[in-house]
Steps between C-alpha positions, in 0.01 A plus 500: 500500500258635760545869584333621816481873558546599865190639661512877522752547219254681275207604721472744782283366780209291622212645702312265731276468805638348821268451801282793401792732419622629162866436420740564214813294441780472249476174311802360681345582838794716609305827525155509661277779618155504661261736324197468727372334817136412578276804546262554792191677363273747675284216636801337665515215248838382373517496121768273357659528158368220282650544153761708320586568136799672342504664158780469246602859584524428874169642621358288783137463611384295800154410630394472863186395690394353831537120464161341437322827426310550174734605218310821420668654806844449343744791475810545286818704528761600241878532527683683222838381363679779691370368833225758557136416566222749428209301351253273678132426475223237506539182298136492417245309291166575333202460735235230485663194656454354848852363534814628330824302480804672347779552406540156343827584326620860489718675243599832343559622148864555406468873572326439834207721394230230506435196715299182456364264763292186471176447691253229598173649621171351614152650536189459706283189478319336357664340308831665587663655194877493452733704282871481424714737302742792507476860616711770332554849637759781502754517781352818650307581816178530301194335655347426157406138441745288299417364157372144511636240256285197572612137475873581464656358816829551690634786287861604448643763265729482198587862421147643493317179405318279746589131507222295662319171458159345456502136599819338371567760230750785542362812329667817375327836497457710189797741498291816454441574870533339844124548543402295195275198551619342174729202550646236275559143611872431505607175669288203608650316800216254558741211439695566823228342715490794744302822526656818361556778754703792364759576235799735488689603187847659493511846343718356222205286387728197480410311818173416674436345842164361607361372828304175513309381804266245652267543797331233711281529808532880508881499498764514231679168452713570190673812376745485211669765283573429135753698295488504118695696238287679239550690177280788613179583685198381302712294261470125467700298750676218322631184664754380573586841647852599602372538859212283620509386863363531852700680768654273766290646782454363850135433567237734356647769271315828438546869414743473209668815364743536210752781471461741212796349313376145563819397680373477858197336651338525844236289672386381842482143631528327837857625547412865440531758226779401261690657211726332247604518136254369241555164327646483151421139406197273479629266770218428743499592785661830402877517546567821692766635730437444873236762586551774755236497775411867538248447781378188675150652525501706180217495247360707212839527326527773236827567318541852362729792439516659847845571642515384862758769582240773431288369789775454757529757782768766442848409616627682813739792435867399485709540811831691523775371271742252648864437407521150635706618802362561848443870569784683671444747781736751666504458878421816693801683643595399853409750766788574741425468868502821705830578680516360855693662792702252705567619861769332711356253748701640798533867581701636795520836669840553344368430147223747556753776580770404249273381221430164337472356146168441318453263203244541220382191304378573146295273273709544182845632408533861387672831557481651844462869570658662805251683710514878479628647828246677705531877548586450867799275431 
């Protein structure tokens, strides 16, 4: 019997880029918050956010630059799991190249203390030299050059170990340090008939997802995401595997990200950035629950441990308590009209000598007081 775990049941959030902005969303898409908008620099140029990565502990780092400008002008910013942001600095590279292109894949160690980003650089002629590989540096505002790990392309992180590839072979870094240039070949995917792009491994070490692609005439024509169950990182992958399939994407699929527990998966295709539960069988295409479209323009998906609620603006203070009944008010006391003297309409000479009656009209009932006789009475 196929058991599909609902997206978001065991993971906190997905960070992504949407039209140059950085966003964070719950995996069911119910809660969303914008972390950053494009930045206008001192020269008046608009720098858009290009990539984002989220650590297992919820630390988030995003990269921005002016579209089309050389990558060595890139800048990064950090958001802590509690919603604060105090660290930013240059996403730099060692000197010596004419043209820098990075980040080609972007990821953080589980603690969020180190970041890796792939590069493809070219030099001056002639002939023009090229270099591909991975840069590793601490997530600080230091301007020191990153460490270069040559030939290892499109890096991601499993714990503290870099997962990258050379050609069609997925490689695993020596576990001693994130800066090590010692890698072991792990999985050869040359039989899929497509070029390998990048690989993501769940923190459990039990599931791996890889991106395969094909380019023609300067544009990408195929993008597929394979999902395979494994016994552990660096261990032999035996087939038939319990899970071995391609995601049922629409059009070109890219930017895959697995949740730490391996139960949710995110990617982007022609319909947008999607999240769903991971497959549990080898049926191909993968049998998954209908995915949630988080953003129609979302890219650079990165599932991690951040709590969306920590980034939401504070709720307004509560209003006065209500009892469910309309408020009652006491009407102000009525003000009695001033007494009015009523004079007879017709007075005669006789009434003036013998006297006549006067009436007094009062505004409200009450006790009357006889006037005190004057001293001359």
